[in-house]
C-alpha positions in Angstrom: 0.0 0.0 0.0 1.2 3.6 -0.9 1.3 5.8 2.2 2.4 9.5 2.3 2.4 11.4 5.5 2.4 15.1 5.9 2.5 18.0 8.5 0.4 21.1 7.6 -0.9 24.3 9.0 0.5 26.6 11.7 3.6 24.5 12.2 4.4 24.7 8.5 3.8 28.4 8.2 5.8 29.2 11.3 2.9 30.5 13.3 3.5 28.8 16.4 2.5 29.3 20.0 1.9 27.5 23.1 -1.6 26.8 21.8 -0.3 25.2 18.7 -0.6 21.6 17.7 0.9 19.7 14.9 -1.8 19.0 12.0 -0.9 15.6 10.4 -2.2 14.2 7.2 -2.0 10.4 5.8 -2.7 10.1 2.2 -3.3 6.3 1.5 -4.6 4.0 -1.5 -6.3 1.5 0.7 -7.5 0.7 4.0 -5.0 2.0 7.0 -5.9 0.4 10.2 -2.4 1.0 11.2 -2.7 4.8 11.2 -4.3 6.3 14.3 -7.5 8.5 13.2 -7.0 10.3 16.5 -3.7 11.6 15.4 -3.9 12.0 11.6 -6.5 13.1 9.1 -6.8 10.2 6.7 -7.7 10.8 3.2 -7.7 8.1 0.2 -5.6 9.4 -2.8 -8.7 9.5 -5.0 -10.4 11.8 -2.6 -7.5 14.1 -2.4 -7.3 14.1 -6.0 -11.1 15.2 -6.4 -10.6 18.0 -3.8 -7.7 19.1 -5.9 -9.6 19.0 -9.1 -12.6 21.2 -7.6 -10.3 23.9 -6.0 -11.4 22.9 -2.3 -10.0 25.3 0.3 -8.4 22.2 2.0 -6.5 21.3 -1.3 -5.2 24.8 -1.4 -4.2 24.7 2.4 -2.2 21.6 1.8 -0.7 23.1 -1.6 0.6 25.9 0.1 1.3 24.8 3.8 2.2 21.1 3.8 5.6 19.3 4.4 6.3 15.5 3.5 7.3 13.7 6.4 7.2 10.1 5.0 6.8 8.4 1.6 6.6 4.7 1.3 7.4 4.9 -2.4 9.9 7.8 -2.5 7.3 10.1 -4.2 5.7 13.3 -3.0 2.1 12.7 -3.8 0.8 16.2 -3.0 3.4 18.0 -5.1 3.0 15.7 -7.8 -0.6 16.9 -8.1 0.5 20.3 -9.2 -1.6 23.4 -8.4 -5.3 23.0 -7.5 -8.1 24.0 -9.4 -9.7 27.5 -9.1 -11.8 28.2 -6.1 -15.3 28.8 -7.3 -17.4 28.4 -4.3 -17.1 31.7 -2.4 -20.9 32.4 -2.7 -22.0 29.3 -1.0 -19.2 29.3 1.5 -19.9 32.9 2.3 -23.6 32.4 3.1 -22.8 29.3 5.2 -20.2 31.3 7.4 -22.7 34.2 7.5 -25.2 32.2 9.0 -22.8 30.4 11.5 -21.8 34.0 12.7 -25.5 35.2 12.8 -26.6 32.1 14.8 -23.7 32.2 17.3 -23.9 35.9 17.9 -27.6 35.6 18.5 -27.0 32.8 20.8 -24.3 34.8 22.7 -26.9 37.7 23.2 -29.6 35.5 24.4 -27.7 33.4 27.2 -24.7 33.6 29.5 -24.4 29.9 29.0 -21.6 28.3 26.5 -20.3 31.7 25.8 -16.8 30.0 25.0 -18.3 27.8 22.4 -20.3 30.7 20.8 -17.2 32.9 20.6 -15.2 30.0 19.2 -17.8 29.7 16.3 -17.7 33.4 15.7 -14.0 33.0 15.3 -14.3 30.4 12.9 -17.1 32.3 11.0 -14.8 35.2 10.8 -11.6 33.5 9.9 -13.0 31.2 7.3 -14.9 34.2 5.7 -11.5 35.8 5.2 -9.7 32.8 3.9 -12.3 31.8 1.4 -12.5 35.5 0.2 -8.7 35.5 -0.1 -9.1 32.3 -2.4 -11.9 33.9 -4.4 -9.3 37.1 -4.9 -6.5 34.4 -5.9 -4.3 35.6 -3.0 -4.7 32.8 -0.5 -4.2 33.5 3.3 -4.8 30.7 5.7 -3.3 32.4 8.7 -5.5 32.7 11.9 -5.0 36.4 11.4 -6.5 36.3 7.8 -9.2 38.9 8.6 -6.5 41.4 9.2 -4.5 40.3 6.2 -7.1 40.6 3.3 -8.2 43.7 1.8 -10.7 45.1 2.8 -9.5 44.2 6.2 -11.5 43.6 9.3 -11.8 46.9 11.4 -12.0 45.2 14.9 -10.1 45.7 18.3 -7.2 43.2 17.8 -7.2 42.6 21.6 -10.8 41.4 21.2 -9.8 39.2 18.3 -7.3 37.6 20.3 -9.9 36.8 22.9 -11.8 34.9 20.1 -8.7 33.2 19.3 -8.5 31.9 22.8 -11.9 30.9 23.0 -11.3 28.7 19.9 -8.3 27.0 21.6 -10.4 26.5 24.6 -13.3 24.9 22.9 -11.3 22.7 20.4 -8.3 21.8 22.5 -9.1 22.8 26.2 -5.8 25.0 26.3 -5.6 28.4 27.8 -7.1 30.4 30.6 -11.0 30.5 30.8 -12.5 33.7 29.6 -13.7 36.3 32.0 -17.4 37.9 32.0 -15.4 41.3 31.1 -13.6 39.7 28.3 -16.7 38.1 26.9 -18.6 41.6 27.1 -15.8 43.2 25.2 -15.6 40.8 22.5 -19.4 40.8 22.1 -19.2 44.6 21.5 -16.4 44.3 19.2 -18.0 41.8 16.8 -20.7 44.3 16.0 -18.4 45.4 13.0 -18.3 41.9 11.5 -21.7 41.7 9.5 -20.9 44.9 7.6 -17.3 43.6 6.8 -18.8 40.3 5.5 -21.2 42.3 3.3 -18.3 44.2 2.0 -16.3 41.0 1.3 -19.4 39.7 -0.6 -19.8 42.8 -2.8 -16.1 43.0 -3.6 -16.2 39.3 -4.6 -19.0 39.8 -6.8 -17.7 42.9 -8.7 
């Protein structure tokens, strides 16, 4: 069986801090019971090729930010795939992440329960909106700070955005200090600028 193992994400772009982990990918051409799915994202070669052909954001992520760790056949499977196809799904992805933001923001305003989870979802909606927009503009940015690295950039208190990032790490990895009520309130106020920014991304992408 042909197996190719990669690292990808923040460790490959040098965006490392105490909350970083190492994202690992296994590309295989058959069943791989010896590979731990708790440690690796496992994809069949055919599935990866399909993602490449459709210009999927994950394909672009791997194309730009992955490093080969092991190859059973001496080949670099991802490199040999070349450049992924053009990303063409900003419209549907933008609507999906706007819905995620709206629902999470409404839930945050309605209850003091699960605030870390709701802020984590808000972070995901903001970061992924920026990343998908950057792909639509053919200037891909996968940094966690992508909302500030696209044009138009998000106008938002960067300290509040750092709280959103902490919420994401707390929610997904259990890492970091719990958020205070004051931090939640500060961030809740700061994200009021997000819907107009998302609308602006939409109009820019459509023009």
